[in-house]
N, CA, C and O atoms as CSV, one atom per row, in Angstrom:
chain,resi,resn,atom,element,x,y,z
A,1,UNK,N,N,0.845,-1.185,0.000
A,1,UNK,CA,C,0.000,0.000,0.000
A,1,UNK,C,C,0.886,1.242,0.000
A,1,UNK,O,O,1.873,1.318,0.731
A,2,UNK,N,N,0.524,2.187,-0.811
A,2,UNK,CA,C,1.247,3.457,-0.911
A,2,UNK,C,C,0.782,4.429,0.157
A,2,UNK,O,O,-0.397,4.469,0.509
A,3,UNK,N,N,1.711,5.202,0.663
A,3,UNK,CA,C,1.340,6.285,1.570
A,3,UNK,C,C,0.829,7.456,0.754
A,3,UNK,O,O,1.379,7.774,-0.301
A,4,UNK,N,N,-0.205,8.085,1.232
A,4,UNK,CA,C,-0.728,9.278,0.575
A,4,UNK,C,C,-0.136,10.488,1.295
A,4,UNK,O,O,-0.642,10.921,2.331
A,5,UNK,N,N,0.938,11.023,0.731
A,5,UNK,CA,C,1.673,12.108,1.379
A,5,UNK,C,C,0.862,13.394,1.445
A,5,UNK,O,O,1.059,14.210,2.346
A,6,UNK,N,N,-0.028,13.574,0.515
A,6,UNK,CA,C,-0.895,14.750,0.547
A,6,UNK,C,C,-1.834,14.688,1.753
A,6,UNK,O,O,-2.022,15.686,2.449
A,7,UNK,N,N,-2.421,13.513,1.999
A,7,UNK,CA,C,-3.304,13.338,3.160
A,7,UNK,C,C,-2.531,13.484,4.467
A,7,UNK,O,O,-3.028,14.081,5.422
A,8,UNK,N,N,-1.323,12.940,4.509
A,8,UNK,CA,C,-0.489,13.071,5.706
A,8,UNK,C,C,-0.203,14.546,5.970
A,8,UNK,O,O,-0.316,15.013,7.103
A,9,UNK,N,N,0.163,15.269,4.929
A,9,UNK,CA,C,0.439,16.696,5.069
A,9,UNK,C,C,-0.773,17.475,5.542
A,9,UNK,O,O,-0.659,18.374,6.376
A,10,UNK,N,N,-1.925,17.129,5.009
A,10,UNK,CA,C,-3.162,17.801,5.422
A,10,UNK,C,C,-3.448,17.545,6.894
A,10,UNK,O,O,-3.860,18.457,7.611
A,11,UNK,N,N,-3.237,16.321,7.351
A,11,UNK,CA,C,-3.467,16.001,8.763
A,11,UNK,C,C,-2.491,16.759,9.658
A,11,UNK,O,O,-2.868,17.233,10.729
A,12,UNK,N,N,-1.241,16.872,9.218
A,12,UNK,CA,C,-0.253,17.648,9.983
A,12,UNK,C,C,-0.703,19.103,10.067
A,12,UNK,O,O,-0.714,19.699,11.144
A,13,UNK,N,N,-1.068,19.661,8.935
A,13,UNK,CA,C,-1.492,21.065,8.898
A,13,UNK,C,C,-2.723,21.290,9.776
A,13,UNK,O,O,-2.771,22.250,10.545
A,14,UNK,N,N,-3.709,20.413,9.663
A,14,UNK,CA,C,-4.937,20.564,10.454
A,14,UNK,C,C,-4.649,20.509,11.951
A,14,UNK,O,O,-5.209,21.289,12.722
A,15,UNK,N,N,-3.784,19.595,12.360
A,15,UNK,CA,C,-3.451,19.485,13.783
A,15,UNK,C,C,-2.665,20.705,14.241
A,15,UNK,O,O,-2.898,21.220,15.334
A,16,UNK,N,N,-1.740,21.166,13.417
A,16,UNK,CA,C,-0.960,22.362,13.755
A,16,UNK,C,C,-1.884,23.561,13.945
A,16,UNK,O,O,-1.743,24.312,14.910
A,17,UNK,N,N,-2.811,23.735,13.039
A,17,UNK,CA,C,-3.764,24.851,13.120
A,17,UNK,C,C,-4.669,24.684,14.338
A,17,UNK,O,O,-4.967,25.658,15.030
A,18,UNK,N,N,-5.106,23.455,14.601
A,18,UNK,CA,C,-5.951,23.193,15.766
A,18,UNK,C,C,-5.248,23.625,17.050
A,18,UNK,O,O,-5.890,24.055,18.008
A,19,UNK,N,N,-3.936,23.506,17.056
A,19,UNK,CA,C,-3.147,23.881,18.229
A,19,UNK,C,C,-2.700,25.346,18.187
A,19,UNK,O,O,-1.893,25.780,19.009
A,20,UNK,N,N,-3.226,26.095,17.230
A,20,UNK,CA,C,-2.856,27.512,17.077
A,20,UNK,C,C,-1.348,27.700,16.931
A,20,UNK,O,O,-0.767,28.626,17.497
A,21,UNK,N,N,-0.733,26.816,16.170
A,21,UNK,CA,C,0.707,26.866,15.956
A,21,UNK,C,C,0.981,27.306,14.525
A,21,UNK,O,O,0.351,26.813,13.589
A,22,UNK,N,N,1.903,28.215,14.358
A,22,UNK,CA,C,2.266,28.647,13.009
A,22,UNK,C,C,3.154,27.585,12.360
A,22,UNK,O,O,3.776,26.769,13.040
A,23,UNK,N,N,3.193,27.617,11.057
A,23,UNK,CA,C,4.053,26.699,10.322
A,23,UNK,C,C,5.518,26.954,10.687
A,23,UNK,O,O,6.310,26.018,10.796
A,24,UNK,N,N,5.866,28.217,10.874
A,24,UNK,CA,C,7.231,28.578,11.241
A,24,UNK,C,C,7.603,27.998,12.603
A,24,UNK,O,O,8.728,27.539,12.804
A,25,UNK,N,N,6.652,28.021,13.537
A,25,UNK,CA,C,6.906,27.481,14.881
A,25,UNK,C,C,7.083,25.972,14.822
A,25,UNK,O,O,7.950,25.426,15.504
A,26,UNK,N,N,6.277,25.291,14.021
A,26,UNK,CA,C,6.438,23.846,13.859
A,26,UNK,C,C,7.815,23.541,13.283
A,26,UNK,O,O,8.494,22.621,13.740
A,27,UNK,N,N,8.223,24.305,12.288
A,27,UNK,CA,C,9.544,24.113,11.685
A,27,UNK,C,C,10.641,24.302,12.732
A,27,UNK,O,O,11.584,23.514,12.810
A,28,UNK,N,N,10.504,25.336,13.520
A,28,UNK,CA,C,11.495,25.624,14.562
A,28,UNK,C,C,11.577,24.492,15.583
A,28,UNK,O,O,12.671,24.059,15.945
A,29,UNK,N,N,10.431,24.016,16.045
A,29,UNK,CA,C,10.399,22.973,17.073
A,29,UNK,C,C,10.898,21.622,16.569
A,29,UNK,O,O,11.413,20.819,17.347
A,30,UNK,N,N,10.746,21.372,15.276
A,30,UNK,CA,C,11.173,20.092,14.708
A,30,UNK,C,C,12.568,20.153,14.106
A,30,UNK,O,O,13.142,19.124,13.749
A,31,UNK,N,N,13.113,21.359,13.994
A,31,UNK,CA,C,14.439,21.503,13.397
A,31,UNK,C,C,14.425,21.420,11.884
A,31,UNK,O,O,15.458,21.177,11.260
A,32,UNK,N,N,13.261,21.620,11.295
A,32,UNK,CA,C,13.135,21.595,9.837
A,32,UNK,C,C,13.135,23.018,9.306
A,32,UNK,O,O,12.874,23.966,10.047
A,33,UNK,N,N,13.425,23.161,8.040
A,33,UNK,CA,C,13.327,24.492,7.433
A,33,UNK,C,C,11.856,24.821,7.192
A,33,UNK,O,O,11.014,23.927,7.112
A,34,UNK,N,N,11.561,26.103,7.080
A,34,UNK,CA,C,10.187,26.520,6.771
A,34,UNK,C,C,9.740,25.938,5.441
A,34,UNK,O,O,8.600,25.496,5.298
A,35,UNK,N,N,10.644,25.940,4.468
A,35,UNK,CA,C,10.314,25.429,3.136
A,35,UNK,C,C,9.988,23.944,3.188
A,35,UNK,O,O,9.000,23.499,2.603
A,36,UNK,N,N,10.819,23.177,3.891
A,36,UNK,CA,C,10.579,21.733,3.977
A,36,UNK,C,C,9.261,21.448,4.700
A,36,UNK,O,O,8.500,20.571,4.292
A,37,UNK,N,N,8.999,22.190,5.768
A,37,UNK,CA,C,7.740,22.018,6.499
A,37,UNK,C,C,6.552,22.302,5.591
A,37,UNK,O,O,5.559,21.576,5.616
A,38,UNK,N,N,6.653,23.351,4.796
A,38,UNK,CA,C,5.592,23.684,3.842
A,38,UNK,C,C,5.403,22.558,2.833
A,38,UNK,O,O,4.273,22.184,2.521
A,39,UNK,N,N,6.501,22.019,2.326
A,39,UNK,CA,C,6.417,20.930,1.345
A,39,UNK,C,C,5.805,19.671,1.953
A,39,UNK,O,O,5.069,18.946,1.283
A,40,UNK,N,N,6.108,19.416,3.218
A,40,UNK,CA,C,5.509,18.260,3.900
A,40,UNK,C,C,4.001,18.458,4.010
A,40,UNK,O,O,3.229,17.542,3.725
A,41,UNK,N,N,3.583,19.653,4.423
A,41,UNK,CA,C,2.152,19.919,4.617
A,41,UNK,C,C,1.360,19.902,3.312
A,41,UNK,O,O,0.169,19.592,3.317
A,42,UNK,N,N,1.998,20.227,2.217
A,42,UNK,CA,C,1.297,20.224,0.932
A,42,UNK,C,C,1.448,18.898,0.190
A,42,UNK,O,O,0.869,18.713,-0.881
A,43,UNK,N,N,2.223,17.981,0.756
A,43,UNK,CA,C,2.429,16.688,0.113
A,43,UNK,C,C,3.380,16.749,-1.058
A,43,UNK,O,O,3.432,15.819,-1.863
A,44,UNK,N,N,4.139,17.836,-1.168
A,44,UNK,CA,C,5.082,17.994,-2.277
A,44,UNK,C,C,6.405,17.292,-2.038
A,44,UNK,O,O,7.286,17.320,-2.898
A,45,UNK,N,N,6.553,16.667,-0.886
A,45,UNK,CA,C,7.748,15.887,-0.593
A,45,UNK,C,C,7.336,14.638,0.160
A,45,UNK,O,O,6.340,14.637,0.884
A,46,UNK,N,N,8.096,13.589,-0.013
A,46,UNK,CA,C,7.833,12.348,0.714
A,46,UNK,C,C,8.544,12.455,2.055
A,46,UNK,O,O,9.764,12.312,2.138
A,47,UNK,N,N,7.777,12.704,3.092
A,47,UNK,CA,C,8.337,12.887,4.426
A,47,UNK,C,C,8.929,11.566,4.918
A,47,UNK,O,O,8.315,10.508,4.776
A,48,UNK,N,N,10.128,11.640,5.497
A,48,UNK,CA,C,10.787,10.438,6.013
A,48,UNK,C,C,10.166,10.035,7.348
A,48,UNK,O,O,9.524,10.845,8.015
A,49,UNK,N,N,10.363,8.790,7.723
A,49,UNK,CA,C,9.831,8.310,8.998
A,49,UNK,C,C,10.417,9.087,10.181
A,49,UNK,O,O,9.659,9.486,11.065
A,50,UNK,N,N,11.744,9.319,10.234
A,50,UNK,CA,C,12.270,10.106,11.361
A,50,UNK,C,C,11.661,11.510,11.446
A,50,UNK,O,O,11.394,12.006,12.540
A,51,UNK,N,N,11.444,12.140,10.302
A,51,UNK,CA,C,10.834,13.472,10.297
A,51,UNK,C,C,9.385,13.391,10.746
A,51,UNK,O,O,8.923,14.243,11.504
A,52,UNK,N,N,8.672,12.388,10.290
A,52,UNK,CA,C,7.275,12.211,10.683
A,52,UNK,C,C,7.165,11.981,12.194
A,52,UNK,O,O,6.245,12.490,12.835
A,53,UNK,N,N,8.094,11.222,12.755
A,53,UNK,CA,C,8.108,10.992,14.204
A,53,UNK,C,C,8.361,12.303,14.942
A,53,UNK,O,O,7.709,12.580,15.949
A,54,UNK,N,N,9.299,13.112,14.452
A,54,UNK,CA,C,9.563,14.422,15.068
A,54,UNK,C,C,8.306,15.284,15.066
A,54,UNK,O,O,7.966,15.911,16.069
A,55,UNK,N,N,7.631,15.305,13.943
A,55,UNK,CA,C,6.413,16.118,13.816
A,55,UNK,C,C,5.329,15.596,14.756
A,55,UNK,O,O,4.682,16.374,15.457
A,56,UNK,N,N,5.134,14.278,14.767
A,56,UNK,CA,C,4.115,13.685,15.645
A,56,UNK,C,C,4.412,13.998,17.107
A,56,UNK,O,O,3.510,14.361,17.863
A,57,UNK,N,N,5.662,13.859,17.504
A,57,UNK,CA,C,6.034,14.158,18.889
A,57,UNK,C,C,5.830,15.629,19.214
A,57,UNK,O,O,5.358,15.964,20.301
A,58,UNK,N,N,6.176,16.503,18.292
A,58,UNK,CA,C,6.012,17.941,18.509
A,58,UNK,C,C,4.539,18.304,18.664
A,58,UNK,O,O,4.187,19.144,19.492
A,59,UNK,N,N,3.682,17.671,17.869
A,59,UNK,CA,C,2.248,17.955,17.924
A,59,UNK,C,C,1.522,17.110,18.977
A,59,UNK,O,O,0.319,17.266,19.185
A,60,UNK,N,N,2.260,16.218,19.634
A,60,UNK,CA,C,1.685,15.313,20.648
A,60,UNK,C,C,0.546,14.473,20.085
A,60,UNK,O,O,-0.509,14.334,20.703
A,61,UNK,N,N,0.781,13.916,18.902
A,61,UNK,CA,C,-0.174,13.000,18.282
A,61,UNK,C,C,0.559,11.709,17.941
A,61,UNK,O,O,1.789,11.675,17.918
A,62,UNK,N,N,-0.192,10.656,17.680
A,62,UNK,CA,C,0.431,9.390,17.297
A,62,UNK,C,C,0.674,9.370,15.790
A,62,UNK,O,O,0.077,10.138,15.035
A,63,UNK,N,N,1.551,8.485,15.380
A,63,UNK,CA,C,1.764,8.311,13.941
A,63,UNK,C,C,0.474,7.857,13.269
A,63,UNK,O,O,0.190,8.247,12.137
A,64,UNK,N,N,-0.311,7.029,13.971
A,64,UNK,CA,C,-1.604,6.594,13.435
A,64,UNK,C,C,-2.472,7.784,13.066
A,64,UNK,O,O,-3.151,7.773,12.039
A,65,UNK,N,N,-2.449,8.817,13.912
A,65,UNK,CA,C,-3.258,10.004,13.641
A,65,UNK,C,C,-2.856,10.665,12.325
A,65,UNK,O,O,-3.697,11.244,11.637
A,66,UNK,N,N,-1.584,10.581,11.978
A,66,UNK,CA,C,-1.095,11.258,10.777
A,66,UNK,C,C,-1.197,10.405,9.522
A,66,UNK,O,O,-1.374,10.940,8.427
A,67,UNK,N,N,-1.088,9.089,9.660
A,67,UNK,CA,C,-1.086,8.227,8.472
A,67,UNK,C,C,-2.340,7.371,8.348
A,67,UNK,O,O,-2.378,6.456,7.525
A,68,UNK,N,N,-3.366,7.649,9.147
A,68,UNK,CA,C,-4.538,6.768,9.201
A,68,UNK,C,C,-5.218,6.578,7.848
A,68,UNK,O,O,-5.822,5.533,7.607
A,69,UNK,N,N,-5.131,7.568,6.966
A,69,UNK,CA,C,-5.752,7.402,5.648
A,69,UNK,C,C,-5.060,6.311,4.842
A,69,UNK,O,O,-5.636,5.784,3.890
A,70,UNK,N,N,-3.832,5.970,5.214
A,70,UNK,CA,C,-3.073,4.946,4.513
A,70,UNK,C,C,-3.131,3.593,5.215
A,70,UNK,O,O,-2.615,2.603,4.696
A,71,UNK,N,N,-3.752,3.544,6.389
A,71,UNK,CA,C,-3.836,2.299,7.146
A,71,UNK,C,C,-5.067,1.499,6.749
A,71,UNK,O,O,-6.105,2.060,6.399
A,72,UNK,N,N,-4.935,0.199,6.808
A,72,UNK,CA,C,-6.063,-0.665,6.488
A,72,UNK,C,C,-7.098,-0.616,7.609
A,72,UNK,O,O,-8.298,-0.582,7.338
A,73,UNK,N,N,-6.652,-0.612,8.854
A,73,UNK,CA,C,-7.560,-0.604,10.005
A,73,UNK,C,C,-7.451,0.732,10.724
A,73,UNK,O,O,-6.764,0.841,11.740
A,74,UNK,N,N,-8.113,1.723,10.211
A,74,UNK,CA,C,-8.027,3.069,10.775
A,74,UNK,C,C,-9.323,3.495,11.455
A,74,UNK,O,O,-9.479,4.663,11.811
A,75,UNK,N,N,-10.246,2.569,11.638
A,75,UNK,CA,C,-11.562,2.911,12.187
A,75,UNK,C,C,-11.468,3.639,13.525
A,75,UNK,O,O,-12.164,4.632,13.739
A,76,UNK,N,N,-10.617,3.158,14.425
A,76,UNK,CA,C,-10.483,3.798,15.740
A,76,UNK,C,C,-10.025,5.245,15.619
A,76,UNK,O,O,-10.497,6.116,16.350
A,77,UNK,N,N,-9.110,5.495,14.702
A,77,UNK,CA,C,-8.606,6.860,14.508
A,77,UNK,C,C,-9.726,7.760,14.013
A,77,UNK,O,O,-9.880,8.883,14.492
A,78,UNK,N,N,-10.507,7.275,13.058
A,78,UNK,CA,C,-11.601,8.084,12.518
A,78,UNK,C,C,-12.694,8.316,13.564
A,78,UNK,O,O,-13.260,9.407,13.639
A,79,UNK,N,N,-12.989,7.297,14.368
A,79,UNK,CA,C,-13.978,7.475,15.433
A,79,UNK,C,C,-13.505,8.524,16.432
A,79,UNK,O,O,-14.292,9.353,16.888
A,80,UNK,N,N,-12.226,8.488,16.768
A,80,UNK,CA,C,-11.664,9.480,17.682
A,80,UNK,C,C,-11.719,10.875,17.066
A,80,UNK,O,O,-11.978,11.857,17.761
A,81,UNK,N,N,-11.479,10.956,15.774
A,81,UNK,CA,C,-11.533,12.244,15.072
A,81,UNK,C,C,-12.939,12.851,15.166
A,81,UNK,O,O,-13.089,14.050,15.401
A,82,UNK,N,N,-13.949,12.025,14.982
A,82,UNK,CA,C,-15.336,12.501,15.089
A,82,UNK,C,C,-15.612,12.974,16.516
A,82,UNK,O,O,-16.216,14.026,16.721
A,83,UNK,N,N,-15.170,12.197,17.491
A,83,UNK,CA,C,-15.363,12.574,18.895
A,83,UNK,C,C,-14.716,13.921,19.195
A,83,UNK,O,O,-15.317,14.763,19.862
A,84,UNK,N,N,-13.507,14.127,18.713
A,84,UNK,CA,C,-12.803,15.395,18.947
A,84,UNK,C,C,-13.544,16.566,18.308
A,84,UNK,O,O,-13.580,17.662,18.867
A,85,UNK,N,N,-14.127,16.336,17.150
A,85,UNK,CA,C,-14.831,17.410,16.444
A,85,UNK,C,C,-16.081,17.880,17.177
A,85,UNK,O,O,-16.453,19.049,17.074
A,86,UNK,N,N,-16.731,16.989,17.911
A,86,UNK,CA,C,-17.985,17.371,18.572
A,86,UNK,C,C,-17.819,17.743,20.044
A,86,UNK,O,O,-18.789,18.116,20.702
A,87,UNK,N,N,-16.612,17.645,20.555
A,87,UNK,CA,C,-16.385,17.924,21.981
A,87,UNK,C,C,-16.863,19.302,22.412
A,87,UNK,O,O,-17.406,19.452,23.506
A,88,UNK,N,N,-16.670,20.297,21.578
A,88,UNK,CA,C,-17.020,21.663,21.983
A,88,UNK,C,C,-18.379,22.116,21.446
A,88,UNK,O,O,-18.701,23.304,21.488
A,89,UNK,N,N,-19.168,21.179,20.946
A,89,UNK,CA,C,-20.482,21.525,20.390
A,89,UNK,C,C,-21.535,21.612,21.494
A,89,UNK,O,O,-21.453,20.935,22.518
A,90,UNK,N,N,-22.517,22.465,21.249
A,90,UNK,CA,C,-23.639,22.521,22.185
A,90,UNK,C,C,-24.658,21.445,21.793
A,90,UNK,O,O,-24.475,20.738,20.801
A,91,UNK,N,N,-25.720,21.330,22.573
A,91,UNK,CA,C,-26.702,20.263,22.362
A,91,UNK,C,C,-27.337,20.321,20.967
A,91,UNK,O,O,-27.502,19.292,20.313
A,92,UNK,N,N,-27.686,21.515,20.523
A,92,UNK,CA,C,-28.300,21.673,19.206
A,92,UNK,C,C,-27.338,21.224,18.101
A,92,UNK,O,O,-27.732,20.497,17.189
A,93,UNK,N,N,-26.091,21.654,18.186
A,93,UNK,CA,C,-25.107,21.286,17.162
A,93,UNK,C,C,-24.899,19.777,17.118
A,93,UNK,O,O,-24.805,19.194,16.038
A,94,UNK,N,N,-24.827,19.151,18.272
A,94,UNK,CA,C,-24.647,17.697,18.313
A,94,UNK,C,C,-25.850,16.987,17.699
A,94,UNK,O,O,-25.684,15.998,16.985
A,95,UNK,N,N,-27.059,17.478,17.969
A,95,UNK,CA,C,-28.267,16.875,17.396
A,95,UNK,C,C,-28.227,16.962,15.869
A,95,UNK,O,O,-28.524,15.980,15.189
A,96,UNK,N,N,-27.865,18.119,15.328
A,96,UNK,CA,C,-27.784,18.298,13.877
A,96,UNK,C,C,-26.708,17.385,13.293
A,96,UNK,O,O,-26.922,16.754,12.258
A,97,UNK,N,N,-25.563,17.315,13.948
A,97,UNK,CA,C,-24.477,16.451,13.470
A,97,UNK,C,C,-24.905,14.989,13.509
A,97,UNK,O,O,-24.652,14.250,12.558
A,98,UNK,N,N,-25.545,14.563,14.587
A,98,UNK,CA,C,-26.008,13.174,14.703
A,98,UNK,C,C,-27.015,12.837,13.607
A,98,UNK,O,O,-26.929,11.774,12.992
A,99,UNK,N,N,-27.965,13.732,13.362
A,99,UNK,CA,C,-28.952,13.509,12.299
A,99,UNK,C,C,-28.275,13.437,10.935
A,99,UNK,O,O,-28.646,12.617,10.095
A,100,UNK,N,N,-27.289,14.291,10.719
A,100,UNK,CA,C,-26.557,14.299,9.448
A,100,UNK,C,C,-25.786,13.000,9.263
A,100,UNK,O,O,-25.777,12.428,8.173
A,101,UNK,N,N,-25.144,12.537,10.321
A,101,UNK,CA,C,-24.393,11.281,10.247
A,101,UNK,C,C,-25.327,10.117,9.938
A,101,UNK,O,O,-25.002,9.266,9.109
A,102,UNK,N,N,-26.480,10.071,10.593
A,102,UNK,CA,C,-27.445,8.991,10.340
A,102,UNK,C,C,-27.903,8.995,8.885
A,102,UNK,O,O,-27.968,7.944,8.246
A,103,UNK,N,N,-28.220,10.176,8.366
A,103,UNK,CA,C,-28.673,10.281,6.975
A,103,UNK,C,C,-27.558,9.896,6.010
A,103,UNK,O,O,-27.801,9.197,5.027
A,104,UNK,N,N,-26.347,10.346,6.285
A,104,UNK,CA,C,-25.209,10.022,5.426
A,104,UNK,C,C,-24.924,8.523,5.450
A,104,UNK,O,O,-24.670,7.920,4.408
A,105,UNK,N,N,-24.967,7.931,6.625
A,105,UNK,CA,C,-24.743,6.489,6.767
A,105,UNK,C,C,-25.770,5.702,5.955
A,105,UNK,O,O,-25.424,4.749,5.257
A,106,UNK,N,N,-27.033,6.108,6.053
A,106,UNK,CA,C,-28.097,5.442,5.303
A,106,UNK,C,C,-27.848,5.549,3.800
A,106,UNK,O,O,-27.996,4.568,3.071
A,107,UNK,N,N,-27.473,6.731,3.344
A,107,UNK,CA,C,-27.189,6.948,1.920
A,107,UNK,C,C,-26.006,6.104,1.464
A,107,UNK,O,O,-26.061,5.484,0.402
A,108,UNK,N,N,-24.944,6.073,2.251
A,108,UNK,CA,C,-23.758,5.290,1.892
A,108,UNK,C,C,-24.072,3.804,1.809
A,108,UNK,O,O,-23.573,3.110,0.923
A,109,UNK,N,N,-24.888,3.317,2.719
A,109,UNK,CA,C,-25.217,1.888,2.724
A,109,UNK,C,C,-26.135,1.513,1.568
A,109,UNK,O,O,-26.094,0.377,1.096
A,110,UNK,N,N,-26.953,2.437,1.108
A,110,UNK,CA,C,-27.819,2.171,-0.048
A,110,UNK,C,C,-27.000,2.053,-1.322
A,110,UNK,O,O,-27.397,1.347,-2.250
A,111,UNK,N,N,-25.865,2.734,-1.379
A,111,UNK,CA,C,-25.022,2.731,-2.576
A,111,UNK,C,C,-24.186,1.470,-2.716
A,111,UNK,O,O,-23.646,1.209,-3.790
A,112,UNK,N,N,-24.068,0.681,-1.652
A,112,UNK,CA,C,-23.229,-0.533,-1.695
A,112,UNK,C,C,-23.817,-1.585,-2.583
A,112,UNK,O,O,-23.241,-2.663,-2.729
């Protein structure tokens, strides 16, 4: 199975932004250049395992969190991602999200 470097970069960028961290700060903390960090986030370079570990440690996430789109068994990571997204929602927002998920699930299962 091939790694999808674009998806990995997007996950890195999303987590960095979630933590209110600038790209420059991530580069500084990982010892990477700003340019290389940008290329990693855009998927324009194949990030090495040691670099990916540095980034994961800096962002306090697991490697699974960053490469889950390339994993065969990533269900737990995706379930955790959904949980994290709704943590700060109010009751109304959660109800709308739950209804949307149910409708989407039904639609996806009809297409199989």
